Legacy VTK file of the C-alpha trace (Angstrom):
# vtk DataFile Version 3.0
C-alpha trace
ASCII
DATASET POLYDATA
POINTS 515 float
-11.946 -2.818 34.701
-13.302 0.271 32.918
-15.866 -0.217 30.164
-16.969 2.050 27.339
-20.439 1.458 25.943
-20.454 2.564 22.307
-23.788 3.238 20.665
-24.813 4.311 17.180
-28.175 5.953 16.669
-28.167 4.497 13.142
-26.374 1.155 13.191
-23.070 -0.537 13.943
-21.484 -2.721 11.284
-19.521 -5.328 13.229
-18.227 -7.144 10.163
-18.531 -6.880 6.387
-17.485 -10.510 5.833
-19.739 -12.083 6.943
-22.116 -9.138 7.253
-23.058 -8.696 10.910
-24.775 -5.549 12.230
-26.292 -4.249 15.444
-26.594 -1.086 17.467
-23.935 -1.103 20.196
-20.733 -2.636 21.448
-18.813 -2.814 24.694
-15.124 -1.914 24.813
-12.481 -2.489 27.468
-8.764 -1.772 27.135
-9.134 -1.019 23.447
-10.767 -4.364 22.628
-14.404 -5.234 21.866
-15.704 -7.491 24.652
-19.382 -7.678 23.637
-21.680 -6.643 20.776
-25.437 -6.508 20.541
-28.467 -4.344 21.266
-27.965 -1.289 23.412
-30.398 -2.108 26.212
-29.024 -5.612 26.730
-25.440 -4.391 26.897
-26.445 -1.613 29.272
-28.158 -4.125 31.599
-25.051 -6.327 31.583
-23.127 -3.402 33.086
-25.260 -3.190 36.231
-22.971 -2.324 39.107
-19.998 -1.671 36.814
-18.292 1.618 36.087
-18.652 2.587 32.446
-18.699 5.579 30.126
-21.066 6.116 27.228
-19.859 7.104 23.757
-22.642 7.832 21.262
-22.599 8.690 17.572
-25.183 9.996 15.123
-23.318 8.208 12.319
-22.988 4.652 11.094
-20.108 3.000 12.942
-17.952 0.389 11.233
-14.571 -1.355 11.436
-11.601 0.764 10.441
-10.203 0.120 6.981
-7.038 -1.948 6.689
-4.686 -0.934 3.872
-2.634 -4.086 3.389
0.057 -2.544 1.171
1.146 1.076 1.236
4.193 3.211 1.873
3.501 5.604 4.742
7.188 6.485 4.681
7.180 7.483 0.992
3.809 9.185 1.415
5.224 11.226 4.267
8.380 12.139 2.345
6.190 13.158 -0.586
4.048 15.351 1.675
7.192 16.916 3.125
8.179 17.810 -0.431
4.835 19.465 -1.106
2.631 16.603 -2.305
1.970 16.094 -5.990
2.865 18.581 -8.703
-0.242 19.341 -10.782
1.033 20.711 -14.064
0.223 20.837 -17.738
3.744 20.356 -19.025
7.407 19.917 -18.203
8.171 23.631 -18.324
5.719 24.522 -15.568
6.833 21.491 -13.529
10.486 22.533 -13.719
9.726 26.208 -13.080
7.876 25.248 -9.923
10.674 22.923 -8.864
13.210 25.720 -9.341
11.209 28.136 -7.197
9.738 25.771 -4.597
11.883 22.630 -4.620
13.063 21.339 -1.252
16.632 20.184 -0.727
17.620 17.026 1.121
21.344 16.358 1.575
22.052 18.950 -1.122
19.695 17.309 -3.643
16.663 19.119 -5.011
13.921 16.498 -4.699
10.542 16.790 -6.410
7.274 15.266 -5.252
6.398 12.201 -7.337
5.296 12.931 -10.904
2.800 11.043 -13.084
4.078 11.520 -16.655
0.779 10.375 -18.153
-0.699 13.625 -16.844
1.953 15.796 -18.510
1.491 17.250 -21.987
4.642 15.465 -23.146
3.507 12.140 -21.665
7.003 11.334 -20.354
9.523 12.125 -17.644
11.957 15.012 -18.287
15.385 14.465 -19.819
18.522 15.559 -17.954
19.248 18.495 -20.277
15.694 19.772 -19.832
16.162 19.827 -16.055
19.563 21.510 -16.503
17.889 24.389 -18.322
16.227 25.267 -14.990
18.541 23.840 -12.305
22.148 22.978 -13.120
24.009 24.052 -9.968
22.573 21.288 -7.736
21.764 17.612 -8.253
18.052 17.078 -9.015
15.899 13.954 -8.602
12.339 13.724 -9.958
10.694 10.411 -9.081
8.077 8.664 -11.224
4.733 8.195 -9.440
5.282 4.410 -9.414
8.475 4.823 -7.401
10.349 2.596 -9.881
12.256 5.219 -11.878
13.467 8.786 -11.628
14.893 11.529 -13.818
18.163 13.217 -12.845
19.941 16.245 -14.211
23.573 15.949 -15.358
24.943 16.854 -11.935
22.609 14.277 -10.409
23.868 11.573 -12.796
27.480 12.387 -11.971
26.839 12.321 -8.237
24.782 9.106 -8.476
27.664 7.379 -10.269
30.042 8.594 -7.573
27.759 7.286 -4.801
26.764 3.964 -6.383
29.954 3.170 -8.286
27.959 2.039 -11.306
24.387 2.106 -12.572
23.067 -1.105 -14.068
19.444 -0.045 -14.453
19.341 3.240 -16.295
19.439 5.292 -19.456
22.110 7.785 -18.479
21.932 9.720 -21.746
18.400 10.726 -20.797
19.271 10.914 -17.096
16.856 8.114 -16.167
17.585 5.649 -13.374
15.508 2.591 -12.460
14.694 0.048 -9.771
17.407 -1.051 -7.316
19.857 1.670 -8.365
17.212 4.320 -7.660
16.370 2.859 -4.253
20.028 2.656 -3.267
20.434 6.286 -4.249
17.345 7.348 -2.283
18.548 5.363 0.753
21.865 7.229 0.579
20.147 10.609 0.302
17.738 9.887 3.163
20.586 8.624 5.371
21.480 12.275 5.962
18.032 12.974 7.447
17.817 13.152 11.214
15.616 10.828 13.253
13.383 13.852 13.874
12.933 14.474 10.149
12.146 10.800 9.489
9.689 10.857 12.389
8.004 13.943 10.925
7.658 12.239 7.533
6.281 8.993 8.984
3.734 10.786 11.136
2.603 12.906 8.180
1.989 9.746 6.181
0.234 7.860 8.974
-2.031 10.809 9.814
-3.086 10.966 6.168
-4.355 7.396 6.465
-6.065 8.145 9.764
-7.836 11.141 8.191
-9.557 8.753 5.750
-10.659 6.103 8.234
-7.723 3.725 7.751
-6.768 2.348 11.162
-4.071 -0.155 10.131
-1.546 -0.231 7.316
0.970 -2.708 5.946
4.185 -0.722 5.426
5.609 -2.508 2.405
9.361 -1.994 2.453
10.993 -0.245 5.414
14.639 0.593 6.025
16.277 -0.104 9.378
16.275 3.612 10.235
12.546 3.842 9.598
11.980 0.755 11.730
14.000 2.298 14.569
11.938 5.492 14.385
8.649 3.541 14.337
9.764 1.523 17.375
10.522 4.779 19.193
7.210 6.387 18.201
5.400 3.252 19.367
7.170 3.254 22.730
6.135 6.892 23.189
2.489 6.158 22.292
2.608 8.476 19.271
1.483 6.188 16.452
-1.977 7.322 15.265
-2.754 3.975 13.596
-1.406 0.402 13.632
1.572 -0.363 11.413
2.667 -3.808 10.208
6.107 -3.518 8.687
7.965 -5.451 6.013
11.740 -5.028 5.879
13.082 -4.260 2.417
15.182 -7.224 1.342
18.654 -6.829 -0.089
21.338 -9.481 -0.491
23.403 -8.164 2.417
20.448 -8.350 4.828
20.832 -10.534 7.914
17.505 -12.392 7.950
18.068 -13.503 11.547
17.759 -9.854 12.544
14.347 -9.685 10.861
13.352 -12.872 12.683
14.291 -11.205 15.976
12.250 -8.100 15.123
9.217 -10.271 14.327
9.524 -12.108 17.646
10.077 -8.947 19.704
7.291 -6.843 18.200
4.690 -9.620 18.307
5.530 -10.855 21.807
4.567 -7.713 23.697
0.902 -6.714 24.174
-0.126 -3.185 23.362
2.143 -2.810 20.339
0.884 -0.619 17.519
3.948 -1.356 15.405
4.821 -4.906 14.486
7.291 -6.359 12.009
5.787 -9.125 9.876
8.670 -10.113 7.631
10.371 -9.320 4.337
9.482 -7.344 1.218
11.078 -8.720 -1.943
10.846 -6.717 -5.159
10.902 -9.213 -8.005
10.172 -6.879 -10.925
9.241 -3.289 -11.693
6.110 -1.397 -12.739
4.050 -1.155 -15.924
4.255 2.668 -16.065
8.025 2.897 -16.689
7.965 -0.486 -18.519
10.072 -2.224 -15.878
7.534 -4.908 -14.881
8.804 -8.237 -16.268
6.578 -9.615 -19.026
6.641 -13.000 -20.758
6.713 -11.165 -24.100
7.604 -7.669 -25.284
5.748 -4.500 -24.389
3.278 -3.614 -27.128
4.549 -0.014 -27.331
8.257 -0.833 -26.853
9.330 -3.831 -28.984
12.442 -5.497 -27.598
11.663 -4.527 -23.999
10.298 -6.979 -21.423
11.283 -5.270 -18.158
13.560 -6.331 -15.299
13.697 -9.413 -13.089
15.622 -9.167 -9.824
15.843 -12.870 -8.912
15.424 -16.170 -10.733
13.202 -18.971 -9.448
16.073 -20.737 -7.656
17.130 -17.590 -5.775
13.547 -16.727 -4.885
12.817 -20.290 -3.767
15.846 -20.284 -1.445
14.685 -17.014 0.123
11.157 -18.337 0.607
12.412 -21.538 2.213
14.706 -19.735 4.650
12.023 -17.235 5.626
9.487 -20.022 6.112
11.895 -21.948 8.368
12.194 -18.833 10.521
8.437 -18.197 10.579
8.788 -14.967 8.619
6.133 -13.829 6.152
7.396 -12.754 2.730
5.643 -10.141 0.584
6.748 -10.531 -3.040
6.226 -7.614 -5.426
5.128 -9.211 -8.703
3.415 -7.210 -11.472
4.292 -8.729 -14.847
3.185 -12.179 -15.972
6.820 -13.105 -16.607
7.624 -12.363 -12.970
4.585 -14.379 -11.882
5.970 -17.338 -13.860
9.085 -17.088 -11.688
7.041 -17.067 -8.470
4.986 -20.063 -9.530
8.113 -21.983 -10.533
9.624 -21.257 -7.109
6.433 -22.386 -5.345
6.461 -25.680 -7.242
9.804 -26.425 -5.582
9.187 -24.979 -2.129
5.514 -25.737 -1.603
3.164 -23.235 0.010
5.307 -21.009 2.230
4.421 -17.915 4.283
3.995 -15.841 1.142
1.755 -13.043 -0.041
1.922 -11.664 -3.566
1.746 -7.902 -4.070
-0.069 -6.392 -7.089
-0.409 -9.510 -9.321
-1.380 -7.090 -12.083
-1.082 -9.285 -15.172
-2.289 -12.896 -14.845
-2.735 -15.319 -17.741
-5.425 -18.001 -17.620
-2.892 -20.798 -17.072
-1.379 -18.854 -14.162
-4.806 -18.357 -12.622
-5.201 -22.138 -12.467
-1.892 -22.471 -10.620
-2.759 -19.677 -8.171
-5.885 -21.612 -7.251
-3.631 -24.557 -6.364
-1.120 -22.677 -4.175
-3.562 -20.102 -2.770
-1.081 -17.416 -1.688
-2.675 -14.294 -0.220
-3.038 -11.747 -3.035
-2.757 -8.046 -2.213
-4.372 -5.917 -4.929
-4.735 -2.208 -5.746
-8.003 -1.707 -7.683
-7.360 1.995 -8.316
-4.569 1.015 -10.714
-7.409 0.304 -13.143
-8.231 4.015 -13.374
-4.706 5.391 -13.082
-3.272 3.039 -15.715
-5.467 4.436 -18.467
-2.745 3.585 -21.014
-2.851 -0.199 -20.420
-4.138 -1.222 -23.865
-1.455 0.888 -25.531
1.246 -0.655 -23.359
0.073 -4.281 -23.436
-2.296 -4.580 -26.398
-5.930 -5.679 -26.364
-5.228 -9.394 -25.945
-3.299 -8.927 -22.699
-5.635 -6.212 -21.418
-8.172 -8.916 -20.546
-5.612 -10.396 -18.117
-5.142 -7.126 -16.205
-6.456 -6.507 -12.657
-8.628 -9.623 -12.494
-10.334 -8.748 -9.214
-13.132 -11.345 -9.306
-11.049 -14.109 -10.863
-8.348 -13.678 -8.237
-10.903 -13.539 -5.409
-12.177 -16.910 -6.598
-8.606 -18.233 -6.562
-7.521 -17.114 -3.091
-7.869 -14.469 -0.367
-7.587 -11.011 -1.935
-6.764 -8.000 0.215
-7.255 -4.433 -0.993
-4.781 -1.603 -0.665
-3.580 1.609 -2.287
0.206 1.418 -2.664
0.028 5.074 -1.541
1.487 7.469 -2.523
1.028 5.742 -5.890
-2.781 5.778 -5.497
-5.154 7.887 -3.344
-5.340 6.989 0.363
-9.148 7.326 0.443
-10.651 3.789 0.648
-13.807 4.826 -1.182
-11.767 5.803 -4.243
-10.386 2.255 -4.250
-13.848 0.734 -3.777
-15.260 2.920 -6.560
-12.579 1.598 -8.928
-13.290 -2.011 -7.911
-17.007 -1.546 -8.643
-16.750 0.323 -11.938
-13.431 -0.852 -13.461
-13.155 2.646 -14.901
-16.366 2.360 -16.946
-17.316 5.889 -15.833
-13.800 7.231 -16.389
-13.170 6.409 -20.038
-11.075 3.279 -19.463
-11.294 1.544 -22.843
-11.054 -2.065 -21.644
-13.502 -1.671 -18.734
-16.657 -2.988 -20.418
-15.022 -6.035 -22.064
-13.650 -7.010 -18.628
-16.575 -5.874 -16.463
-17.129 -9.382 -15.081
-13.996 -8.758 -13.026
-15.697 -5.994 -11.060
-16.984 -6.738 -7.543
-19.944 -5.727 -5.380
-19.867 -3.089 -2.636
-20.030 -5.674 0.121
-17.294 -7.795 -1.452
-15.006 -4.773 -1.761
-15.614 -3.774 1.873
-14.780 -7.318 2.974
-11.541 -7.313 0.968
-10.610 -3.959 2.561
-11.123 -5.158 6.136
-11.313 -8.885 6.993
-9.186 -10.069 4.051
-6.590 -7.349 4.599
-6.416 -8.441 8.239
-5.592 -11.950 6.992
-2.856 -10.524 4.770
-1.301 -8.821 7.808
-1.682 -11.914 9.950
-3.845 -10.279 12.609
-7.512 -11.393 12.693
-8.304 -8.758 15.317
-8.199 -6.111 12.586
-11.075 -5.120 10.297
-13.915 -6.232 12.583
-15.837 -5.096 15.685
-16.881 -8.477 17.049
-15.788 -9.657 20.510
-12.010 -10.044 20.565
-11.422 -7.508 17.770
-9.595 -4.233 18.255
-11.963 -1.344 18.916
-10.697 0.468 15.809
-13.954 2.220 14.910
-14.748 4.640 12.118
-17.734 6.905 11.589
-19.198 6.901 8.078
-21.152 9.805 6.627
-23.434 7.317 4.838
-24.130 3.595 5.049
-22.052 2.104 2.190
-24.090 -1.086 2.055
-27.190 0.934 1.135
-25.449 2.871 -1.641
-25.656 1.090 -4.997
-24.657 4.171 -7.004
-20.844 4.072 -7.231
-20.606 7.850 -7.653
-22.550 8.375 -4.411
-20.406 5.741 -2.734
-17.311 7.654 -3.753
-18.543 10.671 -1.784
-18.795 8.842 1.556
-16.473 10.212 4.214
-14.842 8.080 6.893
-13.203 9.344 10.044
-11.789 7.588 13.060
-14.234 7.498 15.986
-12.332 8.645 19.045
-13.212 6.752 22.184
-13.262 8.650 25.460
-9.811 9.815 26.506
-8.197 7.654 29.096
-9.104 4.370 27.415
-5.988 2.272 26.947
-5.122 -0.711 24.837
-4.216 -4.229 25.720
LINES 1 516
515 0 1 2 3 4 5 6 7 8 9 10 11 12 13 14 15 16 17 18 19 20 21 22 23 24 25 26 27 28 29 30 31 32 33 34 35 36 37 38 39 40 41 42 43 44 45 46 47 48 49 50 51 52 53 54 55 56 57 58 59 60 61 62 63 64 65 66 67 68 69 70 71 72 73 74 75 76 77 78 79 80 81 82 83 84 85 86 87 88 89 90 91 92 93 94 95 96 97 98 99 100 101 102 103 104 105 106 107 108 109 110 111 112 113 114 115 116 117 118 119 120 121 122 123 124 125 126 127 128 129 130 131 132 133 134 135 136 137 138 139 140 141 142 143 144 145 146 147 148 149 150 151 152 153 154 155 156 157 158 159 160 161 162 163 164 165 166 167 168 169 170 171 172 173 174 175 176 177 178 179 180 181 182 183 184 185 186 187 188 189 190 191 192 193 194 195 196 197 198 199 200 201 202 203 204 205 206 207 208 209 210 211 212 213 214 215 216 217 218 219 220 221 222 223 224 225 226 227 228 229 230 231 232 233 234 235 236 237 238 239 240 241 242 243 244 245 246 247 248 249 250 251 252 253 254 255 256 257 258 259 260 261 262 263 264 265 266 267 268 269 270 271 272 273 274 275 276 277 278 279 280 281 282 283 284 285 286 287 288 289 290 291 292 293 294 295 296 297 298 299 300 301 302 303 304 305 306 307 308 309 310 311 312 313 314 315 316 317 318 319 320 321 322 323 324 325 326 327 328 329 330 331 332 333 334 335 336 337 338 339 340 341 342 343 344 345 346 347 348 349 350 351 352 353 354 355 356 357 358 359 360 361 362 363 364 365 366 367 368 369 370 371 372 373 374 375 376 377 378 379 380 381 382 383 384 385 386 387 388 389 390 391 392 393 394 395 396 397 398 399 400 401 402 403 404 405 406 407 408 409 410 411 412 413 414 415 416 417 418 419 420 421 422 423 424 425 426 427 428 429 430 431 432 433 434 435 436 437 438 439 440 441 442 443 444 445 446 447 448 449 450 451 452 453 454 455 456 457 458 459 460 461 462 463 464 465 466 467 468 469 470 471 472 473 474 475 476 477 478 479 480 481 482 483 484 485 486 487 488 489 490 491 492 493 494 495 496 497 498 499 500 501 502 503 504 505 506 507 508 509 510 511 512 513 514
């Protein structure tokens, strides 16, 4: 057995929750076998073959992003990343000159309309003024709506047969209809192109010290490519996949994928279960609320399944030992989840986003204790929350501390919706946007968290969300997924300084293999 003795000349953080530190650790076959002081570990290796790996930096467990979309991030990077623009004209001019075509469609990188001068997505006739000879799709940053030109609308109707979620006069398409259209477009991509996109996305996480990610909503083609990349040893980080649920899905096939990917040692790609999208997003006003949007009277959003349908899905998945990740943003959608749980009991469920939670719902969450997967950076990005929901409901938004007191809360980015960098997420959790002009930050500041709490949510708690306790720690039995930090985050109380910390994956000596 070959050992690697890893030493930091500053300190090693073995765990953030509970906080455990030291100066060295011993690794074999990609797993930590011992942790402690350097001299003691060195003496324990008397007569053994080992290699020494030293660092001048603080060493810590790799970050675990419990909910992101490495596939969508990769596709977005293939399309050129984000479009930084002042207005629709410059956006469309750039799309006309630089837009990339997939299956004959001109596809734009995701766009955040709140950063445009007009504060909205483009209308179909505005896109036509720049591109009218090809179908065009411009996706909202949330991923829950897109703008099409007239040719795009016509082709979408031909492909889908009908569009139930849309405003076709404006050329806007929402939710399931959008995802079905994107699935059709991407079906023309080769396995090589999908592989390129996935690797681009995964390497972006790796570049920021994220060593494991929950891929929240994969297609079968993406799963096939990830299985192939894993078999070839090409995955840069660990991936825990959730299959996107649709009514035609054969759940027994998902059960088989879970069994196969978890039964073999050495896997870096595992399938955990299902992703169910229950409602939409607050940005495009598709998240399902219990009462109307403040800035759009008469609109409450969309709900994909009622409590009976959701409960049946949860029960079947639980019988098969499959974890279910339920996308739930609006408080109306959360009512549906809680009603389903009252009938099914506590199943293998985790709730994604949980953005708007009333006080009465918080009490019920404490009873059921589902794992809650949160994205603190939404606080900064959703700077329009009080306009959209009103001041009364703003106090129910992104209740980080309240939810942590109710159940396990894992942190994530929902990338490409939010930045991949973990320290941007931690900064948002600490400040609640109080340094970024977020108007409801001070009245809700009690729902901020400490540095150490945020680091624990981003490692140990995210490992719990993904069902693998070997993640997010460097204690004996944990994966040796180590990152180097430019500064010690525990010693940085200034959130602005914390935001500047860099994390990079610490590469063990080549030749080390995993169990």
